[in-house]
N, C-alpha and C positions, 0 to 999 in steps of 0.2 A: 412491267416484269423485268427484273434484272438478270444478269448473266448467271448468277448462282441459282436462281429459280429454274433456269433452263438447263442447268447442268453444264454450262459453258464457262470456261475460265477466262475467256477473252470476249468482250462485247464491243462492237463498233457501231456507232450511231451518229447521225447528223450529216449535214452538207451545207456549205463548203467548210464549216468548222466541224471537223470530224473528231469526235471524242472516242478514245480507245481506253477501255478499262480492263486492267489485268487483275482479276479477283481471286484466282486460285492457281494451283499447280497445273501446268499444261504439258501434255505429252507431245511427241513429234507430230502426230496427226492433227492435233488441235492447233499447234503452231502453224502447220502447213495451211490449214483452213483459214486462219487469220491472214497469213501472207497472201493467199489468193484474194481475200477481200481487199487487201492493200493494192494488189495488182489491178483489181477492178476499178479502184479510184483513178488510176492513170488512164483507163479507157474512156473516162468522161472528157478528157482533153480540156480540162478547166482547172485553174489554180485552186488549191485548197490548203487548209492548215490543219495540223494535228495537235490535239490536246490529249495528253496521256496521263493516266492515273494508275498507280501500281499499289495494290494492297499488300500488307505484310505477308499474307499467305501465298502471294503470287510467286511462281518459280517456273522455269522451263526445264524440261529434261535436258540431258547433255546433247542428245540428238536434236532437240528443239532449238537449243542455243546455237548449235552448228548450222542448222537450217536458216535461222534468223541472220547469222553473220554472213552466210553466203548470199542470202537475199539482198541484204544491204549493199554488199559488194557489187552484185550484178545490177542493182537498180539505182545506183548512185546518180547516173545521168537523168533518169526519170524523176527522181526526188528533186534534183537541182532544178529541173524544168517546171515541175508542177506543184511542188510543196513550198509554200511561202514561209513556213517556219514550223518548228515543233516546240510547243509549250508543255513542260513537264511539271506535274504537281508532285512536289517532294513530300515524302511521309513525315520528315522532320527537317529542321533547319540545317543540320550537319550533312544532309544529303544533297543540298543545292549545288555545291561545288562539283561533286561527283557527276551529277545529272546534267550539268550545263557549263562546266568549267572549260578551260582552254583545250584540254585533251578531247573532250566530247565535241566541242565546236570544230576542232580540226578534223574529226572523224565524220562529221555530218556535212553534206553538200548544201545545206540550207541553214538559216539562223536557228539557234536553239536558246531556250530560256527556261529557267526553273524557279519555282516559288512554292512555299508551303501553303500559300493562299490561292485557292482555285480561281477566285474572281480576278486576282491580279494576273494570273497566267492566261485566263480567258481574255482579259482586256488587252494584254500584249499581243495575243494572236489575232484578236479582232482588228487591232490597229494594222497589223500586217496585211490582213485581208482587205481592209479599206484602202490601203495604199496601192493595191495591185492594179 
């Protein structure tokens, strides 16, 4: 069953390669629920990697974007400690630079990679997990 079938715009699955799919518009409550799931990953006290995929219909409300920005600011240390990397699946080639370019890398406390090819992104992340 996918996230859309459950009426959820954000689906989190797997461990230690954690796939996060953003499949539809998300309000603040839905974003907060996702961020709680992210916090729960830190409680495992084990290194993990994030593979993210964003569909065209995905969007956060203004309040949701604000909540996400604050969460990343407050969780920077935990991300640095527990997340081996973030591999982002780009919707098209011209999005790769925006998703994993120098600005995004500077903002993230862990390595970041983007590709239009899900298997390439997964392989990059799997290499990070194997090296840990």
